[in-house]
C-alpha positions in Angstrom: -49.3 19.4 -28.2 -47.0 15.6 -30.3 -43.9 18.3 -30.5 -44.1 19.3 -26.6 -44.3 15.4 -25.8 -41.3 14.8 -28.2 -39.1 17.0 -26.7 -39.6 14.7 -23.6 -37.2 11.7 -22.5 -39.0 8.3 -23.3 -40.3 6.3 -19.7 -40.7 10.0 -17.9 -43.9 10.4 -15.8 -45.6 13.5 -17.8 -47.7 16.2 -16.0 -47.9 19.1 -18.7 -50.4 21.0 -16.3 -47.9 20.7 -13.1 -44.8 20.5 -15.7 -44.0 17.3 -13.7 -41.3 15.6 -16.4 -40.7 18.7 -18.8 -37.8 21.0 -19.0 -39.8 23.2 -16.6 -39.4 20.0 -13.7 -35.9 21.2 -11.5 -35.2 17.7 -11.3 -35.5 17.1 -14.5 -32.0 18.4 -14.2 -30.4 16.6 -11.9 -27.7 14.2 -13.0 -25.0 12.9 -11.5 -21.3 14.7 -12.0 -18.2 14.0 -14.4 -16.5 10.6 -12.4 -12.2 12.6 -11.4 -11.0 10.0 -9.7 -8.3 11.6 -6.8 -4.5 11.1 -7.7 -3.1 8.7 -4.9 -1.8 11.9 -2.9 -5.5 13.0 -2.9 -5.6 10.0 -1.4 -2.8 10.3 1.1 -4.1 12.7 2.5 -7.4 11.7 3.4 -6.5 8.9 5.2 -4.4 9.8 7.3 -6.7 13.6 8.0 -9.4 11.7 8.5 -10.3 9.5 10.9 -13.3 7.6 9.2 -11.2 7.1 6.3 -8.6 5.5 8.2 -11.6 3.4 9.4 -13.5 2.0 6.5 -9.9 1.3 4.5 -8.1 -0.2 7.6 -11.5 -1.6 9.4 -12.1 -4.8 7.2 -8.3 -5.9 6.9 -8.1 -5.8 10.6 -10.7 -8.4 10.9 -9.4 -10.5 7.7 -6.7 -11.1 10.4 -8.2 -10.9 13.2 -8.6 -14.8 13.5 -6.1 -16.0 11.6 -4.9 -18.9 10.1 -4.2 -23.0 10.8 -2.6 -24.7 8.3 -4.1 -28.9 7.0 -1.8 -31.5 6.5 1.2 -30.6 9.2 1.4 -31.3 13.3 5.0 -30.8 16.0 7.8 -30.0 14.3 7.2 -29.3 10.4 4.5 -26.9 11.8 7.0 -25.5 14.0 9.2 -25.3 11.0 7.1 -23.6 9.5 6.0 -20.7 11.9 9.5 -20.1 12.5 10.1 -19.7 8.6 6.7 -16.7 8.6 8.1 -15.0 11.9 11.2 -14.2 10.6 10.0 -13.4 7.2 7.0 -11.2 9.1 4.2 -11.8 7.3 1.5 -11.1 8.8 2.8 -7.6 9.0 3.2 -7.6 4.9 0.1 -9.7 3.9 -2.1 -7.0 6.8 -0.6 -3.5 5.2 -0.4 -4.6 1.4 -4.0 -5.3 1.7 -4.5 -2.0 3.7 -2.9 -0.3 0.8 -4.5 -1.8 -2.3 -8.1 -1.0 -0.3 -7.3 2.7 -0.7 -4.8 3.0 -3.5 -7.3 -0.3 -5.4 -3.5 -2.4 -6.5 0.1 -3.0 -4.1 2.2 -5.2 -4.1 4.5 -7.4 -2.3 8.7 -7.8 -3.6 10.4 -11.2 -3.1 13.8 -11.2 -2.9 15.8 -14.7 -2.8 18.6 -15.8 -1.0 21.0 -16.7 -3.8 22.0 -13.4 -3.9 20.9 -13.0 -7.9 20.0 -8.9 -9.0 16.5 -8.7 -8.8 16.0 -8.4 -13.5 17.0 -11.6 -13.1 14.0 -14.3 -12.5 12.6 -15.8 -9.6 15.3 -19.3 -7.9 14.0 -19.7 -4.6 15.6 -23.0 -4.0 17.7 -21.8 -2.1 14.8 -19.7 0.3 13.1 -16.5 0.7 15.5 -13.6 2.5 13.2 -10.9 3.1 9.5 -9.6 1.5 8.4 -6.1 1.7 5.6 -4.1 1.0 5.3 -1.6 -2.3 2.7 0.8 -2.5 1.4 1.9 -6.4 3.7 5.5 -5.8 6.8 3.4 -5.5 6.5 1.0 -8.1 5.9 1.2 -11.6 5.0 -1.0 -14.5 7.4 -1.4 -17.6 6.0 -0.9 -21.0 6.5 -4.1 -22.4 3.7 -6.5 -21.3 3.9 -10.8 -21.7 1.4 -12.6 -24.1 -1.9 -13.2 -22.2 -1.0 -16.7 -22.2 1.7 -15.9 -19.5 -0.3 -13.9 -17.4 -3.7 -15.8 -17.2 -5.6 -14.8 -19.8 -5.3 -10.5 -18.9 -3.3 -8.3 -21.5 -1.9 -5.8 -18.8 0.7 -7.5 -17.2 4.4 -6.0 -17.4 7.3 -8.4 -18.0 9.5 -5.6 -15.6 8.9 -3.4 -13.3 10.3 0.2 -12.6 10.9 0.4 -8.0 11.2 3.8 -7.7 14.4 5.3 -5.5 12.2 8.4 -4.6 10.9 11.6 -5.4 12.8 13.8 -7.8 15.6 11.0 -7.8 16.0 9.9 -11.0 17.5 6.7 -10.8 14.9 3.4 -10.8 16.3 -0.8 -10.5 14.4 -3.4 -12.8 12.8 -5.9 -11.1 11.8 -8.9 -12.9 7.8 -9.7 -13.0 8.3 -13.3 -11.5 9.8 -11.2 -8.5 6.8 -9.1 -7.8 3.0 -10.2 -6.3 0.4 -7.8 -7.2 -2.8 -7.0 -5.3 -5.6 -5.6 -7.2 -8.2 -4.6 -4.8 -12.2 -3.9 -6.9 -10.8 -3.1 -10.2 -7.9 -1.8 -9.3 -10.1 1.5 -7.6 -9.7 2.8 -4.0 -12.7 1.5 -1.3 -13.0 5.5 0.1 -13.3 6.7 -4.3 -17.1 6.8 -5.1 -17.4 7.6 -1.3 -15.0 11.1 -0.6 -17.4 13.2 -2.7 -21.1 12.4 -1.5 -21.3 10.3 1.9 -17.8 10.9 3.5 -17.7 14.5 2.6 -21.1 15.5 3.5 -20.9 13.2 6.8 -17.1 15.1 8.1 -19.6 18.6 7.1 -22.3 17.5 9.2 -19.7 16.7 11.7 -17.7 20.4 11.2 -20.5 22.2 11.4 -22.5 20.3 14.4 -18.3 22.0 16.2 -18.7 25.0 14.9 -22.5 25.4 16.3 -21.6 24.7 20.1 -19.5 28.3 19.9 -23.6 30.0 19.1 -24.9 27.8 21.5 -24.6 31.2 23.7 -25.1 34.6 22.2 -25.0 37.5 24.1 -27.4 40.8 23.2 -27.5 44.3 24.0 -29.6 46.3 22.4 -28.5 50.3 22.4 -30.1 53.3 21.2 -29.4 54.7 18.5 -26.5 52.6 17.8 -25.5 52.8 14.5 -25.3 56.9 14.9 -22.5 56.1 18.1 -20.6 53.8 16.0 -20.4 56.2 12.9 -19.5 59.2 15.3 -16.8 56.9 17.3 -16.8 53.4 17.0 -13.4 52.7 19.7 -14.8 54.3 22.4 -18.7 51.7 21.4 -15.7 49.4 20.8 -13.8 49.8 24.2 -17.2 49.6 26.0 -18.6 47.0 25.5 -15.8 44.8 25.7 -14.9 46.3 29.4 -19.2 45.3 29.4 -17.8 41.5 28.5 -15.4 41.5 30.9 -16.6 42.6 34.2 -19.7 39.6 33.4 -16.9 37.1 32.8 -15.6 38.2 36.4 -18.2 38.1 38.7 -21.9 37.4 36.0 -22.8 40.6 36.6 -23.7 43.8 33.3 -23.6 46.9 33.9 -25.4 49.1 31.5 -27.3 52.9 31.2 -30.9 52.6 32.2 -32.4 52.7 28.1 -30.1 49.7 27.2 -31.9 45.6 27.1 -29.8 42.9 27.9 -31.0 39.4 26.4 -29.1 36.0 26.5 -30.5 33.7 24.2 -29.7 29.8 23.7 -29.6 27.9 20.0 -31.8 25.3 20.2 -30.1 20.8 19.1 -33.4 19.6 18.8 -32.9 17.2 16.0 -29.8 17.6 15.0 -28.4 14.5 17.4 -30.7 12.4 14.3 -29.5 14.5 11.5 -26.2 13.4 12.0 -26.9 10.0 13.2 -28.6 9.5 9.3 -25.4 11.0 8.0 -23.3 8.7 9.8 -26.0 5.7 8.8 -25.6 7.0 4.9 -21.9 6.4 4.8 -21.9 3.0 7.1 -23.8 1.5 4.2 -21.9 2.8 1.1 -19.3 1.8 3.3 -20.2 -2.1 3.3 -19.7 -2.4 7.6 -22.2 -1.9 9.5 -23.1 1.8 11.8 -22.6 -0.4 14.9 -18.5 -1.4 13.9 -18.0 1.6 11.7 -18.5 3.7 15.0 -18.4 1.9 17.8 -22.4 2.2 19.0 -24.8 0.3 20.3 -27.5 -1.2 18.3 -30.5 1.0 19.3 -35.2 -0.1 20.0 -35.7 -2.5 21.8 -34.5 -6.0 21.4 -31.7 -5.0 19.0 -28.4 -7.4 18.6 -26.9 -6.2 15.5 -26.4 -9.8 15.1 -28.0 -9.5 12.0 -25.9 -7.0 11.0 -22.8 -8.3 12.3 -23.1 -12.0 10.6 -24.1 -10.2 6.9 -20.3 -8.2 7.4 -18.3 -11.1 8.8 -19.7 -12.9 5.5 -18.3 -9.9 3.2 -15.2 -10.0 5.3 -15.0 -13.6 4.6 -15.3 -13.0 0.9 -12.4 -10.8 0.8 -10.7 -13.5 2.5 -11.6 -14.9 -0.5 -11.3 -13.2 -3.4 -7.8 -11.4 -2.1 -6.3 -12.4 0.5 -6.0 -16.7 -0.4 -4.8 -16.3 -3.6 -1.8 -14.1 -2.4 -1.2 -16.0 1.2 -1.1 -19.8 -0.9 1.5 -18.5 -3.5 3.7 -17.4 -0.7 2.3 -20.4 1.1 3.5 -22.8 -2.2 7.1 -21.1 -2.4 7.7 -21.1 1.3 6.5 -25.0 1.6 8.7 -25.4 -1.3 12.0 -25.1 0.0 11.2 -25.1 3.2 9.3 -28.9 3.8 9.1 -30.1 -0.6 7.6 -33.3 0.9 4.9 -31.6 2.7 1.2 -30.8 1.4 0.6 -27.2 3.3 -3.9 -26.8 3.3 -4.7 -23.4 4.5 -7.4 -23.3 6.5 -9.1 -19.4 7.9 -10.5 -19.6 11.9 -13.9 -18.4 11.8 -14.9 -15.3 11.5 -17.4 -15.3 13.9 -17.6 -16.5 17.4 -19.4 -19.4 18.7 -20.6 -17.9 22.6 -19.3 -21.5 25.2 -22.7 -22.6 25.2 -22.7 -23.9 21.8 -19.0 -24.0 21.5 -19.8 -27.1 24.1 -22.5 -28.9 22.8 -20.1 -28.9 19.5 -17.5 -30.6 21.3 -20.0 -32.6 22.7 -21.4 -33.8 19.6 -17.4 -34.5 18.0 -16.5 -36.6 20.8 -19.0 -38.0 19.9 -19.4 -38.9 16.8 -16.0 -40.0 17.2 -16.2 -42.6 19.2 -19.3 -44.1 17.0 -16.8 -43.9 13.9 -14.1 -45.3 15.9 -16.2 -47.9 17.7 -17.0 -48.9 13.6 -13.1 -48.7 13.0 -13.7 -46.1 10.2 -10.0 -44.2 12.2 -8.4 -44.6 15.0 -6.9 -43.4 18.0 -3.8 -41.3 15.8 -6.4 -39.4 13.1 -8.7 -38.1 16.0 -5.4 -36.5 18.4 -4.3 -35.0 15.0 -7.5 -33.8 14.3 -7.2 -32.3 17.8 -4.1 -31.0 17.7 -5.2 -28.9 14.1 -7.8 -27.6 16.3 -5.8 -26.3 18.6 -8.3 -28.3 21.7 -5.4 -29.3 23.1 -2.0 -29.0 23.8 -0.2 -31.6 25.2 -0.5 -33.6 22.7 3.0 -34.6 20.3 4.0 -36.3 17.5 5.2 -39.4 20.0 2.2 -39.4 21.2 0.6 -39.9 17.9 4.1 -42.2 17.2 2.9 -44.3 20.2 -1.2 -44.7 18.9 -1.0 -45.1 15.9 1.6 -47.9 16.9 -1.0 -49.4 19.6 -3.4 -49.6 16.2 -0.7 -51.4 14.6 -0.1 -53.8 17.0 -3.9 -53.9 18.1 -4.5 -55.4 13.7 -1.5 -58.3 14.5 -3.8 -59.2 17.3 -6.6 -59.6 15.4 -4.9 -61.8 13.0 -3.1 -63.9 15.0 -6.4 -65.9 15.6 -7.7 -66.4 12.6 -4.2 -67.9 11.4 -3.3 -69.8 14.1 -6.8 -71.5 14.3 -6.2 -72.2 10.5 -2.9 -73.8 10.6 -5.0 -76.3 14.0 -7.4 -77.4 10.7 -4.0 -77.8 8.7 
């Protein structure tokens, strides 16, 4: 008995009578298969051939960029100047593509080219500005063999000094790029978000859907019982095939089946009950593994009494907000600092993401009312001025008619009001003297 127990794994419920937990238990042989990462080519093929896989990659990126962002600390002409430069560089387009590629491949790059016409192999100098930026995939850019010291690479030991730009498939020519001209976007430790889904949830979901679609062709089957059919086929199979082909043609033309009196005709239909529930269950498992709500991934309304899906949506937007913080903000802030350095050197640009969760009109009006009452109290107590309120309204896009001249006018009025408050005191002191 002791020898049998010694051969059983630790922390396992054992029943020697029913063989539970022993080598005779089939479940004891269950194990996870060895993880084999997919190649870039395989990931691209899955992304292009499967609509659900492409949506898993794209949807969070679309929501990261959907409400946009705005800038604090600048307004008026400076803000317009910055917006014009970002539009010229097509910053949002390249950021969206870089984020999608990083989710698909685990990593992507943004290449920075300067307007000084210096070679890409030289360290970047943005004094004359950026001429263009572009997005590169892991198949277009390869890391060099020489690595930077950890002290120069933010504590990382896998950051190369140079990258090699791959000219194209079958080409041996490469171009050397200095690391300062490359911004690397690394998603989830450099692994594709599809990697853990492919061999389990994604393939199973696709298999269930494909088999369900195939069953449509078997939804109705005609059965003809013919006496001594096996011998007839053996003697003259060609005539048998022609005969029943003619039966099918006649039935297709006028719905009439002509049979011998000893033959029997039946029509059977496939019962699809339970299949929709099975398909939905696999879809729910896939959406859970992808960390995207079922209602968003498959565009289905929440089911059940009083079901709104609001809780799932809030959790999802919190997840997307964490993606903005961890992946989008560092890259975008680095680019803004670089652009602001040569475009607006005296301005401190603050990056603010617009809320992903949209407030309904009733709640929004209540918030604006509370903010207005707060501003009035602060104005009465002299904590802020009308110019401060006007700047805040411009930054929040509450009013689009307020310009720099109006804000300057409000600032001048506040300054004159302060002088008026000082004059009577000064006159009183003179009279005393």
